[in-house]
N, C-alpha and C positions, 0 to 999 in steps of 0.2 A: 306423558309423552315427552320425547326429547325436544320436538318441535314447538312444544308449548301453543298448539293452537286452541286457543280458550276464550272462556268468559262469552260463551254463546249468548247473545243479548235477547235471553227470554223475556225479561223485564224492561223491554226496549224503551217504554214510555218514561219510566223512572230515570233511564239513562238520558232520555231527551231532556228532562228538567228535573235532577236528582236533587234530594235534599242535602244539606250540608253533612248530616250524618252518612246518608248514603254515598256521597261523593268521597268522603274520607274513607269509607269501606271499600270502595273499588279502587282508590289509588293505593291503599295498602295491599289489596289483592295483586294489583299490577306489579309492585315493588317485588312481591313474592314470586310472582310468575317470571320475572326479567332475572331475579337470582337463580331460578330453577333452570331458565334457558342460559344461563352464563352470559345475560347482557342483552339477549333479544328474545321477543315474542311475535306471535303472530296471532291477531284477533280477527275472528269472523263476525262481522256486524248483520243482522238480520236473520241468524240462523238460530232454530231452536236447539235446546240441550240435546234433543233426540235426532238432531241432524235435519229436521224439516227445514226447507228454505222458504220462509215466511215473507222475508223481504220488508223493507221500509219505504214509506214515501220519500218524495225528493226532499221535503222540508224536515222530517224526522232523521233522514240520514245526514243531513247537514248539522243538525243539532247533536246528534250522537257523536259525528267526528269532532266536533268542537268540544264537547265534554271529555272525549279520549284524548284530544289534544292538551287540555287543562290537566288531565290526570297524569299524562306524560311529563309535563313541564314540573309538576309537583315532585316527581321523583328522580327528575334530571335525565329526561329521555325526550327523543324526537319520534314524530311518525311519519311514515311513508304510506301512501296509498298504492298497494300492489296491483288490485284490479276492482273493476266494479262490473256487476252484471244485473240485468233485469230478469225478474222472475215472473211467472205467470201464476198467482196463487189465489187471489180472491175474485170475487164477482163484481165488484165496484168499478172495474175498467181502470183504476189508478194504476199508475206505473210504479211498480215497487221494485226496489233493488237491494241486492247484499254486496256487501264490500269485505275485502281483506286488507287488513293494516298490519304493516310491520312496525314494532315499537322497539326502538333500540337506544339502549344507554348512551349518553354522551361521554366520551373517553375521559377517565380520570386515573392518574398516576400509573399510567402505561397498562392498566388493567384491561386492554382489549382483548376480544375473543380471538383466538388464534387457531386457524385450520389449516393442516399441512396436507397438501396434494402432491402425489408423485406423479411425474409425467413420463409416460411410457410410450413405445412406438418404435417402428422399424428406422433404421438409419435413413435420412433425408426425407422424412415424412413431414417435417415442418414443426417440430417440437419447439427448437430453440427459437426459431422466427415468430412462432405465435406467443410464446412467452416475452419476447422483446416487444412485440406489438402492445401486449396487455400492460405490461410494466412500463414502458417508456412514452405509451401514448401517442405513438407515430405510426402510421401504416407503412409496410416494408416496400421497397422499390422493386421486388421481384427479383432480386439478386443477392438477398439476405443481408442487406444492410442493418435490419431490425436486431439480428441476432448478435452482431459484433461486440455490444456491451456485455453479452453474458458469458463470452468465452474467458477462460483463465490461463490458456497456454498458447504459445504461438502456434504449435503445430495445429490447435482446433481452428485457429483463424485462418490458416492457410488451407487446411482442406474443408473446413466448414462443417466439421464432424465433432460432436462432444465426447470426450473421453473421460471425463472426471465429472464429479457430482457438483453441481453448483445450485445455489438458492436465490430465488427472485421472490420480491414482495409486491402484492397488490393489496392497497387498503380501501375500506369503504367506510364513509363518515356516517354519523348517526342518522343522517337523512337519506343513507342510501348511496350517495354520490361516489364516483371513483376517486381513489386518491393515489396518485403515481408519480412518476418523475417528469411527467410532462410540463410541470410549470418550474423546473429547474430545483426540485425539493431535494434535500438530503434524505436518507434513510431515517435519520432522527426525527425530521418534520413530518415524515410519512407516518411514523409510529404515533406521534403526538396528535396528528389530525384525525387517526383513525379509531373506529370503535369496533372494527373488524378487519383482521388481517388474514390474507390468504397467502401463505408460504409455499411457493413452489418448489419442489424437489426436482431438478432436470437431470434426467438419467440418461445414460448413455444408450444409443439404437443399435450400434454394431455388435455383432456376435461375439467378437473377440474382447469385448468390454463386459460379457455378460456377468462376470463375478462383480464388477462395480455395480451395475444394476441391481443384483440380488442383494449386495449389501446394502444400498439405499433402501430397498423395500422392506428389508428384514430389521435395519438399525434404526432408521429414523422414524418409525412407528407412523406412517402416514394415515390420516384419517380417510382419504379417498385416493382414486387411481384416476388418471385423466389419460386415455389411450388415444393417441394421435395416428390416424390412419389418412395417407395420401389419397385423394379422390382418383387421380389417374392410374394409380398402381393397385390400389386395393389392398387386400389382406396379402402382404409379401413379407419375405425375410423373416424378421424376429416377432412379428406381429402376434401370430399364435402364442408362441412361448412367453411374450410378455402377459397376454391375456390370462395364459394358464398359471403364471407365477403370482399374478394378483388374487385370482380366484382361489388358488391353494392357501394363500395366506388370508384368505377371508376379507381382503380389502375391498370396499364396495367401489364399484368401477363405472364411470361414464365415458362416452366416445365422442372425439371431435374428429369428423371428417373434414380435412384441411385442402387446400389448393382448389377450390371448385371454381376459381377464375381461370385454371388452366384446361378445363374441359366442358364438354356439352352436358346438358341437363339429364341425358340418357345415361351418360358415363358415371355421373354422381348417382342416380337411382340405383345404376347396376351395383355400385360398391355398397350403397346402403342395403340393399337385398342381400348382397353376399354377406354382409356383417349380421343381418337379421337371422340368416340360415344358420350361421355358426353359434350365435347365442341362443338360438331355440334347440341345438342338439342336446341330446341327453346328457352329456357331460357337463354343459352349462346350464341349462333349464332357466335361462333369463328371459325377461320379458321386454323385449325393444320398444323404446319410446321416442320416435322422431319428433324433433322441437322445431317446429317451424314459425312459431309467433309467440309474442310475449306472454299471453295466457298459457301456452304449453310449457314456457320455462318456469313459471311459478308453478304449476301443477307438478312438473317434473322435479324441482328442488323439494316439494313436500313429500311427494312419494317416494322419491330415491331414499329420504332419510328414514323413512317408516318401513320400507320393504328392501329386503337384500336383492330380491330378484329383479326389480325395475333397472332397467338400464336405458338411460337417456343417451340420445344419438343427436349431435349437433352437424350441421354442413355449413362451413364456412370458409371465409378467405381472408388472410392476413394482409393481401395487397390491395383488394378493392374495400375491404371491411364489411363485405356481405355477411349478416347474421351475427356479427361481432357482440352486438348489443345484446343478443340473446343469451349469450355464454355469460355475459358480466350480469345480466339479471340473475340468472341461474346461481351463480358464485356469491351474489350479494345475500340472497335469501338462504342458501345452503345451511342448514343448523348443525350443530354439534353432535356427534353421536353419544358422547357422554354427557350426563347432567351435572349440576354442582354438587349434588350429595357425593357421587362416585369420585369426583375431584378433591373433595374435602376429605374424604375416608383416606385417599392416598397421601394428602398432604400431613395426615396425622402419623404416618409412618416414618422410620428412620431415613435420614438422606441417603439416595443412590443415584449416582449419576453416571451413565454410559460415555465412555471415552470413544468418541468416533473419528476425530481429526486432531492431530497434532501439528502445531506451527511455532516457529521462532518469530517473534515481532521485534524489531529494534526498538530500543529505549523500554520496551514493555517486559520482554522475556519469553519464557515458554508460555504457549496458551493452548488450551485444549477445547475443542467444539464437541458437543454432544446433546444428549437429552436427559432431562432431570427425571427418572422414572418414579420416584417417591420421595416424600419429605418436602422441606423449604430449604434453600441455600441462599445464604447472605455473605456480602462483602466481609472478608477476615475470619470467616469460618474455617474451622481446622477439621481436615478430612484425613482418611487414609487412601492411598492408591494401590491396587494390585490387580491380580496377582503378578509376581515378577516371574522370571524362568524358574526360579527357586521355590516359588509359592509364597513369597513374602508379600505384606503390604508396607507402604512406606508412607510416613507422616508428611503433610504439607498444608500450606495455608492458602485460602482462596484469596486473591487481590481483588481486581475489579471484575464486574460482569456485564458483558454485552447481550442483549437481546435484539435480532433483526437490526444489528449494526449500531445499535444507539445504548446508552449506558442504563443500567438496570441495577436497583440495589437489592431487591428481592425477588429469586426465581421460585417459582411453584412448581409443583408436580406436573408434569406433561408438556412443559415449556422447554424448548431447544434455546441453547445459548453458548457463548464462548467465555470461558474462565481464564483469567490471567493467573500465572502461578509464580510470578516473579523469577528468581534465579534458579528454579527446580530443574535438575538436570534432564534435558529433553530425552536423552539416550535411555533413560530409565523407563520412558513410558513407550506404549504401542497401542494401536487400535485393538478393541476389545476388552480393555481394562475397564473397572469402575472405581469410582470415587465414593465412598461410603462413610458414615459416621463411624467414629472411633467405638462408639457402644455397639454397633453391630457385630456379629460373630459370624462374618462371611464364610459360605461354606464352598470351598473349590475342591475340583475334582479332575483327575486323570481319565476316569470311565465313568460312563453313565449308561444308562438303560433308556431306549424311547420306543414307544408305540408307534409303528410306522406302516405306511402303505407305500408299495412300490409303484409308481406312476408310469414308469418305462424302463425296461432294460432289454439289450439286444440279445442276451444269453441268459445267465443265470445270476443271483445275487447270493454269495455264501460266505462262509467264514474265511478271513484273509482279504476279502475285497477292501480297497481303499478308496474313499470319496472325500470331497470337500464338505464340511457340515456347516451350515449357516443356523445360528441360534442367535437371536438379537443382534447386538454388535460384535458377536464372536464368529470369527471366519478360520477354520483350521482343517487340517488334513486329518481323518481319523480311520483307524482300521477297525473292521467288523470282527470282534472277538468270538461272538457266538449268537445264533438264532435259537430262542428258547422255544423247544417242540419242533423244530423244522431243520433239515439239513440244507435247503436251499430255497430262494424266494424267486417267483416269476412275475411278470407283469400283472398288476391288479391285486396281487396278494398281499395279506396283512401279517405283520409278526411283532415281538418284541424283541428288539436287537440291542446288545451290548456293544457300544463303540468304545474305543480307546484313542486318546488323542496322541499324536506322534510327537509333537514338539514341547509343549508346557502344559501344566494344569490351566483351567478355565473357572471363571465364576458362572455358574448358571442358576436359572430358577427353575423349580419344579413346575410342571405344566407349560413352560414357555414352547412356542412353534418352533417348531425345527424343519429345515428344509435341506436336503443333501443332493449332491450331483458329482458325476464324473463322465465326461464324454456325454453319451446320449443316455445315461443311466440318471434317472431323477426320482426322487422321493419326498414325500412330507410326513410329519407326524408332530409328536410333541415329548418333551421330557418327561419320563415317568419316575425315574429314581436315579439318584446320585450316588456314586460309590467314593466315599472321601477317603482317598488312599494316599494323598500327597501332603505332607507337612513341611516346614520349615528345615526340620533335622534330617529330612529324607523320606523314604518309603516307609510307611508304617502298615499295621494290619488293617484289613478290611473295616469299614462303617464307622471310622472314626473321624469326628467332627474336626474340622479346623478351629485350633484354640486362639484366643486374644493374646496369647504370649508370642505369637508369630507376627505382631504388629512392630515394626522397628522404625 
């Protein structure tokens, strides 16, 4: 299980006073569980293997926690008591307790656990303000002061509205304490002090920036999504659309009802009931879980990771700070969805880096930002980038690497970073490209087939229709070439559709999630077949693969 809730202490008396051999065995087991959980594990003490809540006496619990602390120290970790509960198990009337303990590795060589959380919600719902409060450590003044540090453009500061994608970091150390900018730390210091990092991807709420929001969801591969809803306006504007996008892309979502300081308890309850109704609808099939105390927050984090249908709901204020700590408890415990084995398998593959952002930095040169999908990337590595408009891949050399704004020597699969490319011509790059190992034989295409379902269309969807297609970091207009076995498609219907990119070929992966839109038309699906028609010398016959001779 990803949350590594384990070592149910059946032999609790042995743990109270273990032999040296038993202690070494338990410490080795803990080390393995930490590796499986990518640096963290939750232990339940006083629970049988079959889930029976036996409980321990006060003295035995104290001794067990002491042994667990020794085990953690031996493997370079710290422990944090998450919660303790009394159980009524035996007839001797002694108070017995069970405890849940978080064990987390002390950070070493920047190998902190990094979770990405996409922040969604309607314009003016309080997304950027909430992130400002979490990452800066100071409450808002009610007029948006907390969000000023997050904005990247002058017009964002003037309007108070996010139009671009920004990244904010919140760290937790091995003891579960918050590490942020509150003590005038730099990003590098936050990374060095943290065992776990939450990277928030702040997305735009306004409908006119919807393509930017979709790009953030498809390209940056978030582990989770946080939907922010204003308590005083409820489900308004793009809220439903953002919820639908996260669900279509199968991103687990939790909800934060903000601005509870602005309205009565009755208004807050009405907004929560409104959310519960929407989540329970047949199209959503979610189980809402309102978090009202620290115990709820621990349960929500564990159940949320185990079940895709659980949707935690927080009600808080960025001005008064009400219930803000519950969200921090939740984020601190929230486990990764993938285990170390899956990451190891991705790291064994050839290097593939998605290009999501391109910058020019004085004294550094061209810099690209994105996510390493597979493999390992090191300083000085030689890769090829493409495809260009002509379908070529160009050689380049990776200079320095920065992860969460601090220097990093080795980038591993699943991690986001910026790579310096020195004097490489920026005009040759665009969003949607990939940087891959020269050993790879990258398959690019102008046409591809996708198995889709049409979520909504005002009229009919047929041959000749033009839509904007989002696949990972690829975003391009495509024409519907044909619908297999059908003349047209209506809302709710499925089909295999052949698309043709209008501008230039793209690098796609088989099975990749796909989302397309045009006006009110929306659909989802996955890439089922690539038609490799485009090569450096021009258009060739169907089903030719892209050859390595096209690397220039």
